[in-house]
N, C-alpha and C positions, 0 to 999 in steps of 0.2 A: 504494500500500500504506500502511495506517495505521501510523504510528510507534508504538513502545512507549509513548512519553510521552503521545501522544494517547489511546491505549487506557487507560492508567492514569488520565488525567484524566477520561475518560468513566466509568470504573468508580467513581472517587471521587464524581463528580457524581451518578451514579445512586444510590449508597448514601446520599449526603447527602439526596437527594430522598425516599428511603424513610424515613430517620430523621425528616425533617420531617413526613411523613405520620403516623408513630408519635406525634409530638408533638401530634397532633390530640386533645388533651384526654383523654377517657375511655380511648381506646385506649392512651394513654401510661401510664396507671396501671393499667388494668384488663385489657386483653387481653394477659395475661402467663401465667406458669405457676406451678408450685409454688415456694414461697419457699425459697431456699437458706439455709444457716446463715450468720448475719451474721459477717463477719470483723472484726477490730479496726479502729477508726476510723483513717483515714490522713490526716486533716486536723485542724485545731484543733477541739477538742471540750471542752465543759464538761458532764459528765453530769448535773449538778444542774439544768441548763437543758434539755438535749437528750433526756433519757431519755423524757419524756412524749411529745413530738412524734414521736420514733422509734417509739414503741409505736403511735401513731395510724396511721402508714404500714404498719408490720408487720401489725397486726391487720386493716387494710383489705385488704391484698393476700391474706392468708390467707382472708378471707371471700369475696372476689371469685373467687379460684381455685376454691373449693368450688362456687360458682355456675356457673362456666364448665365445670366437669366434669360438670354435670348434662345429659348429652347427650339424656336422655329427655324433657327439657322443651323447649318451643318457644323460639326466639330472642327473641320478644317478651316472654315471661315472664321470661327471664333478664335482658334489658335493663332491665325494670322493677325487678327486684331489685337490679341494679347501680346504677341511678339512685338508688334509696333510700339506698344507702350513700354515693354521691357527694354527695347533697344534705345529708348529715350532716357530711361532712368538708371540703367546699369552702365558702369564704366568698365567695359570688357577689357580694354587695354591695361588699365591699372590692375584689374583682377588677374589678368594673364601674367603680369610682372610679379605679383605677389605669389601666385601659384608656382611659377617657375623658380622664384627666389634667385639664388646665385647663378643658376643655369641660364637665366635671361641674358646675362652679360656674355655668355659663350655663344649665343645664337647670332647668326647673320641677319641682316635686315629683312631679307626675304623669308627666312624661317620665322622670325618674329611675327611678321604680317600674316603668314599662313597659320601659325599657331593661334593667333587671336581669332581668325575666321573659323577654324575647326573647333576650337574650344567653345566659341559662341554657338556654333551649330549643335555641338554635342549637348550643351546645357538646354537649349531651347527645344530641340527636336526630341531629346530623350525624355524630358520631363514636362514640357509645356503642353503635351497632348492629353494629360490625365484629367480631362474635364468630367468624366463620369463620377469622380469622387466628390464633386461639389454637391452638398446637401444642405445648403442654406445655413451653414454655421455662421457665427458672428465673430468679429475680431475686435478686441479691445486695444486701442492704442493708449497705453497707460503710463508711459514714462519716456523721458529723453535724457540722455547723459552725454556730457562732453568728454571725449577721449583724448589720448595723446595726439599731437599734431593737429589739434582742433577738429579731429573727426567727430562725428556725432552718431551715437547709437539710439535708434528709435525702437522702443521695446513694445511688443504686442503680445497678446494672449488670445488663443483660440478658445471660443466658448461653444460647447456642444459638438456632436459628431464623433468620429473616430479618434480625432486628435484633441479631444476636450482638455483644456487647461495646459496645452503645450505652449511653451514660451518661444517666441520668434523675435529675434532682434535683427535690425537692418543697420549696418554701419555705412555711413555716407561720408564722402569727402568732397570738399569744394575745390573745383578746378575751373578756371576761366569763368568765374561768377556763376557756376552751376553746381548744385548739390546732386551727386549721383551715388548709387549704391556700389560699394566695393567688396562687401561680404555679407553673408546671411548666416546667422548663428541660431541653430535650433537646439533647445535644451542643452546649451553649452557646447554643441558640436559646430565648429566653424566649417562652412563650405570650402573656403580657401585652404584651410589647413588639411582638410580631408583629401582634396585633390592634390595638394602638394605632396602628401605622403604617397598617394597612389602613383603619381608620375615619377617620384623619386625612386620607387621600386623598379620602374622600367629603365630609368637612366642609370641605375646602379649596375645593371648588367647589359645595357645597350647604349645607343646614341640618341641624339635629338631627332635624327631622321627616323629612327625606330619608333620613337614616341609619336611623331607626326603620322607615320604609316598606320599605327594602331588606331589613332584618332580618326583618320580617314576611313579605315575599314569599319570601325564601329559606327560611324555616322552613316555610312552606306547601308549597313545592315539594318539599322533602326529605320531609316527612311524607306528602305525596300519593304520591310515588314508593315510599316504604316500604310504604304501604297497598296499592299495586298489587302489589308483590312478595309481600306476605303472602297476598293473595288468590290469586295464581297458585300459590303453594306449597300452599295449602289445597286448591285444585282438583286439583292434581297428586297429592296424597296419597290 
């Protein structure tokens, strides 16, 4: 008979895995529900700095929720609309630099440009299509905190659904008078750190070209599978 302790450990492990799936980029910010009224900040906050990045997140969630609620439109159409918003508010170049860390300096200009493109494709196409998980959850934007380098973390909490009470924080950095997201942290798990570790494993035994090849192949497989599913859905309708 399984002990209560083992059952609890299994439950916690399962939920942690589910939350990590939620952290898969676009679903972390987009496959949510109607925005709850923001409560007072509960951590160190400087409104003179945090007001603008807080508005970026709040506005994005409101726009994306409106897209998700368009059940009369195809998933592909809604994904494209969501991606357009993502491309505006995520700083993929800075994210790529952070993910590659010291390896960024070893890359040639062409490799850097290709990595940004493939990493962007990987994030959006792998995770931005999970619209079926949307079940009208709410999102509470409850705090804003100034970080080192005057980055700002906007902290949110999911209310209801599979990921009830999961904490999602968006780290934004201001460049050229624009606040853009450079990392997403789910239940303490950083998207940037997670990918940095994954890519470091590839680079420990291979080259930058090996990494780019793996990204290209993975993106091709994901997009091919998505195309097959869309074709089946069209033929069934």
